[in-house]
LOPADO-20665 format. One record per residue: residue in three letters; residue number from 1; x, y, z of N, C-alpha, C in turn. Coordinates in pm, whole numbers, plus 32768, in hexadecimal, padded with zeros to 4 digits. Layout:
BEGIN
<rec resn="Ala" resi="NUM" n_x="X" n_y="Y" n_z="Z" ca_x="X" ca_y="Y" ca_z="Z" c_x="X" c_y="Y" c_z="Z"/>
...
//
This chain:
BEGIN
<rec resn="Met" resi="1" n_x="7C4B" n_y="89C7" n_z="B67B" ca_x="7C03" ca_y="89B0" ca_z="B5E7" c_x="7BCC" c_y="893F" c_z="B614"/>
<rec resn="Asn" resi="2" n_x="7C07" n_y="88EA" n_z="B647" ca_x="7BA8" ca_y="887E" ca_z="B6B4" c_x="7B01" c_y="88AD" c_z="B6C1"/>
<rec resn="Ile" resi="3" n_x="7B2F" n_y="8937" n_z="B71E" ca_x="7A99" ca_y="895E" ca_z="B75A" c_x="7A3C" c_y="8985" c_z="B6DB"/>
<rec resn="Leu" resi="4" n_x="7A90" n_y="89C4" n_z="B684" ca_x="7A1D" ca_y="89AF" ca_z="B602" c_x="79EA" c_y="894E" c_z="B5C9"/>
<rec resn="Ala" resi="5" n_x="7A3C" n_y="8904" n_z="B5B5" ca_x="7A25" ca_y="8852" ca_z="B56D" c_x="79A4" c_y="8847" c_z="B5A8"/>
<rec resn="Phe" resi="6" n_x="79B4" n_y="881C" n_z="B633" ca_x="7928" ca_y="8812" ca_z="B6AE" c_x="78A2" c_y="8848" c_z="B680"/>
<rec resn="Leu" resi="7" n_x="78C4" n_y="88CE" n_z="B66A" ca_x="7838" ca_y="892E" ca_z="B692" c_x="7810" c_y="8902" c_z="B5F1"/>
<rec resn="Ile" resi="8" n_x="784D" n_y="8902" n_z="B563" ca_x="7832" ca_y="88BE" ca_z="B4E3" c_x="77F1" c_y="8850" c_z="B51F"/>
<rec resn="His" resi="9" n_x="780D" n_y="87EC" n_z="B539" ca_x="77E6" ca_y="87A0" ca_z="B538" c_x="779D" c_y="8781" c_z="B596"/>
<rec resn="Thr" resi="10" n_x="776D" n_y="87BC" n_z="B606" ca_x="76F1" ca_y="87DC" ca_z="B62D" c_x="768F" c_y="880D" c_z="B5FB"/>
<rec resn="Val" resi="11" n_x="7690" n_y="885D" n_z="B5D1" ca_x="7601" ca_y="88BB" ca_z="B551" c_x="75E1" c_y="885C" c_z="B518"/>
<rec resn="Leu" resi="12" n_x="7677" n_y="880D" n_z="B4B2" ca_x="7624" ca_y="879C" ca_z="B445" c_x="75DD" c_y="8732" c_z="B4A5"/>
<rec resn="Glu" resi="13" n_x="7602" n_y="86EA" n_z="B50F" ca_x="759A" ca_y="8688" ca_z="B54D" c_x="750F" c_y="8690" c_z="B582"/>
<rec resn="Ile" resi="14" n_x="7522" n_y="8742" n_z="B5AF" ca_x="7474" ca_y="8784" ca_z="B5F3" c_x="742B" c_y="87BA" c_z="B52F"/>
<rec resn="Thr" resi="15" n_x="7464" n_y="87CA" n_z="B4DE" ca_x="7460" ca_y="8805" ca_z="B468" c_x="742A" c_y="87AC" c_z="B3ED"/>
<rec resn="Asn" resi="16" n_x="7475" n_y="8752" n_z="B3C9" ca_x="74BF" ca_y="8733" ca_z="B332" c_x="7478" c_y="86B6" c_z="B36E"/>
<rec resn="Ser" resi="17" n_x="73F3" n_y="866A" n_z="B309" ca_x="73D7" ca_y="85D9" ca_z="B343" c_x="7407" c_y="8567" c_z="B2DA"/>
<rec resn="Leu" resi="18" n_x="742B" n_y="8593" n_z="B284" ca_x="74C9" ca_y="8522" ca_z="B22D" c_x="7539" c_y="84CE" c_z="B28A"/>
<rec resn="Tyr" resi="19" n_x="757C" n_y="852F" n_z="B2CD" ca_x="75D2" ca_y="8571" ca_z="B343" c_x="75A4" c_y="851F" c_z="B392"/>
<rec resn="Gln" resi="20" n_x="7536" n_y="8518" n_z="B3BC" ca_x="74D4" ca_y="84EC" ca_z="B441" c_x="74FF" c_y="842F" c_z="B41E"/>
<rec resn="Gln" resi="21" n_x="74F0" n_y="8415" n_z="B39B" ca_x="74B9" ca_y="8392" ca_z="B37E" c_x="751F" c_y="8357" c_z="B349"/>
<rec resn="Leu" resi="22" n_x="759E" n_y="83A0" n_z="B34F" ca_x="7646" ca_y="8373" ca_z="B31C" c_x="768A" c_y="8348" c_z="B3EB"/>
<rec resn="Arg" resi="23" n_x="7660" n_y="838F" n_z="B41A" ca_x="769C" ca_y="839F" ca_z="B48B" c_x="763E" c_y="82FC" c_z="B4E1"/>
<rec resn="Arg" resi="24" n_x="75DB" n_y="82F4" n_z="B4D7" ca_x="7569" ca_y="82A3" ca_z="B513" c_x="75B3" c_y="821A" c_z="B4F2"/>
<rec resn="Glu" resi="25" n_x="75E1" n_y="821A" n_z="B451" ca_x="75E9" ca_y="819B" ca_z="B41D" c_x="7662" c_y="8192" c_z="B40D"/>
<rec resn="Leu" resi="26" n_x="76D5" n_y="81C2" n_z="B438" ca_x="775A" ca_y="819F" ca_z="B444" c_x="778E" c_y="818E" c_z="B4E2"/>
<rec resn="Gly" resi="27" n_x="7710" n_y="81DA" n_z="B531" ca_x="773D" ca_y="81B8" ca_z="B594" c_x="7786" c_y="8207" c_z="B5FB"/>
<rec resn="Arg" resi="28" n_x="77F7" n_y="81E1" n_z="B5E2" ca_x="7896" ca_y="825A" ca_z="B63F" c_x="78BF" c_y="82A3" c_z="B5F0"/>
<rec resn="Arg" resi="29" n_x="78D6" n_y="82FD" n_z="B64C" ca_x="78FE" ca_y="8378" ca_z="B619" c_x="79B8" c_y="8393" c_z="B5D9"/>
<rec resn="Asp" resi="30" n_x="79D5" n_y="8302" n_z="B5FE" ca_x="7A72" ca_y="82D9" ca_z="B595" c_x="7A60" c_y="829D" c_z="B512"/>
<rec resn="Val" resi="31" n_x="7A0E" n_y="8229" n_z="B53B" ca_x="79E3" ca_y="81DA" ca_z="B47D" c_x="79AF" c_y="8228" c_z="B42A"/>
<rec resn="Phe" resi="32" n_x="794A" n_y="82C0" n_z="B454" ca_x="7922" ca_y="832D" ca_z="B404" c_x="79A3" c_y="8399" c_z="B3D7"/>
<rec resn="Phe" resi="33" n_x="79C8" n_y="83BA" n_z="B437" ca_x="7A3C" ca_y="83F1" ca_z="B406" c_x="7AB1" c_y="83DB" c_z="B3C7"/>
<rec resn="Asn" resi="34" n_x="7AE9" n_y="8369" n_z="B3DE" ca_x="7B38" ca_y="8313" ca_z="B3A8" c_x="7AFA" c_y="82FC" c_z="B2F7"/>
<rec resn="Asp" resi="35" n_x="7A7D" n_y="82C8" n_z="B31D" ca_x="7A44" ca_y="82A3" ca_z="B27C" c_x="7A58" c_y="8340" c_z="B243"/>
<rec resn="Met" resi="36" n_x="7A3C" n_y="83C2" n_z="B268" ca_x="7A3D" ca_y="8435" ca_z="B21E" c_x="7AC2" c_y="8442" c_z="B1EF"/>
<rec resn="Glu" resi="37" n_x="7B2E" n_y="843C" n_z="B25E" ca_x="7BDF" ca_y="843D" ca_z="B21B" c_x="7BE3" c_y="8411" c_z="B1A4"/>
<rec resn="Ala" resi="38" n_x="7BD3" n_y="83A0" n_z="B1CC" ca_x="7BD6" ca_y="8346" ca_z="B107" c_x="7B78" c_y="8366" c_z="B0BF"/>
<rec resn="Leu" resi="39" n_x="7B12" n_y="8378" n_z="B0D7" ca_x="7AEA" ca_y="8395" ca_z="B044" c_x="7B03" c_y="8427" c_z="B000"/>
<rec resn="Thr" resi="40" n_x="7B5F" n_y="84A8" n_z="B081" ca_x="7B55" ca_y="850F" ca_z="B034" c_x="7BD4" c_y="8517" c_z="B003"/>
<rec resn="Arg" resi="41" n_x="7C1F" n_y="84B2" n_z="B03F" ca_x="7CB2" ca_y="84BA" ca_z="B016" c_x="7CB7" c_y="8479" c_z="AFA4"/>
<rec resn="Tyr" resi="42" n_x="7C5F" n_y="8431" n_z="AF47" ca_x="7C59" ca_y="83FD" ca_z="AED1" c_x="7BDF" c_y="842A" c_z="AE51"/>
<rec resn="Ile" resi="43" n_x="7BA6" n_y="8492" n_z="AEA2" ca_x="7B25" ca_y="84AE" ca_z="AE34" c_x="7B10" c_y="855D" c_z="AE6C"/>
<rec resn="Leu" resi="44" n_x="7B17" n_y="8587" n_z="AE19" ca_x="7ACB" ca_y="8641" ca_z="AE2E" c_x="7A60" c_y="862F" c_z="AE1F"/>
<rec resn="Phe" resi="45" n_x="7A10" n_y="867F" n_z="AEA4" ca_x="79B4" ca_y="8670" ca_z="AE99" c_x="797F" c_y="8702" c_z="AE7E"/>
<rec resn="Glu" resi="46" n_x="78CB" n_y="8748" n_z="AE16" ca_x="78F1" ca_y="8797" ca_z="AE05" c_x="78B0" c_y="87F2" c_z="AE91"/>
<rec resn="Ser" resi="47" n_x="78A0" n_y="87AB" n_z="AECF" ca_x="7831" ca_y="87EE" ca_z="AF6B" c_x="783B" c_y="8774" c_z="AFEC"/>
<rec resn="Trp" resi="48" n_x="7826" n_y="87BB" n_z="B05C" ca_x="77F4" ca_y="8769" ca_z="B0B9" c_x="7780" c_y="870B" c_z="B074"/>
<rec resn="Asp" resi="49" n_x="7732" n_y="8732" n_z="B063" ca_x="76F8" ca_y="86E3" ca_z="B047" c_x="76DB" c_y="86A2" c_z="AFAD"/>
<rec resn="Ala" resi="50" n_x="7706" n_y="8686" n_z="AF96" ca_x="773B" ca_y="862F" ca_z="AF10" c_x="77A8" c_y="85C6" c_z="AF61"/>
<rec resn="Leu" resi="51" n_x="77AD" n_y="85F9" n_z="AFC8" ca_x="7833" ca_y="855C" ca_z="B01E" c_x="77BE" c_y="851C" c_z="B051"/>
<rec resn="Trp" resi="52" n_x="777C" n_y="856A" n_z="B080" ca_x="7717" ca_y="850D" ca_z="B0EC" c_x="76B1" c_y="84C9" c_z="B078"/>
<rec resn="Glu" resi="53" n_x="769A" n_y="8509" n_z="B029" ca_x="763E" ca_y="84AA" ca_z="AFCA" c_x="76A5" c_y="8438" c_z="AF65"/>
<rec resn="Phe" resi="54" n_x="7701" n_y="845E" n_z="AF69" ca_x="7768" ca_y="83E7" ca_z="AF30" c_x="777C" c_y="837B" c_z="AFB2"/>
<rec resn="Met" resi="55" n_x="7771" n_y="836C" n_z="B020" ca_x="7799" ca_y="8354" ca_z="B0AE" c_x="76EC" c_y="82E0" c_z="B081"/>
<rec resn="Ala" resi="56" n_x="769E" n_y="834E" n_z="B09F" ca_x="75F0" ca_y="8308" ca_z="B0AE" c_x="75D5" c_y="8295" c_z="B019"/>
<rec resn="Asp" resi="57" n_x="7623" n_y="82A3" n_z="AFB8" ca_x="75E4" ca_y="823D" ca_z="AF4F" c_x="764F" c_y="81D2" c_z="AF70"/>
<rec resn="Gly" resi="58" n_x="76AF" n_y="81DD" n_z="AFAF" ca_x="771E" ca_y="816A" ca_z="AFCB" c_x="76D1" c_y="8117" c_z="B02C"/>
<rec resn="Leu" resi="59" n_x="7676" n_y="8174" n_z="B06D" ca_x="766C" ca_y="8113" ca_z="B0CB" c_x="75DE" c_y="80D9" c_z="B0C8"/>
<rec resn="Asp" resi="60" n_x="7586" n_y="8108" n_z="B03E" ca_x="74FF" ca_y="80EA" ca_z="B010" c_x="748B" c_y="810C" c_z="B07A"/>
<rec resn="Leu" resi="61" n_x="74B4" n_y="81A2" n_z="B0B2" ca_x="7448" ca_y="820F" ca_z="B0F4" c_x="7419" c_y="8252" c_z="B0B6"/>
<rec resn="Val" resi="62" n_x="736E" n_y="8235" n_z="B0D8" ca_x="733D" ca_y="8273" ca_z="B07A" c_x="731C" c_y="832F" c_z="B0CF"/>
<rec resn="His" resi="63" n_x="732A" n_y="8386" n_z="B022" ca_x="7336" ca_y="8413" ca_z="B050" c_x="72F4" c_y="843B" c_z="B01F"/>
//
C-alpha cells in the first residue's frame, strides 16, 4: 500500500499543477500530509480535486 501511495503522489507531482502549488507552499511532506489528514478527518470531499481546491482557497493560492 505504501508503494501504491508513493506512486500516486509521484504521478500527481508530475501531472497536477494545483497539487504542485500546494506542495511548494506547504514545504515539507509531513506538513502537507498532516493537513490532509486533519481535513479529511472532519470534512467529506467529493474528490481529490475538491480537497486540493479547498486547501488552495485556504492558502489563497491562485488556481
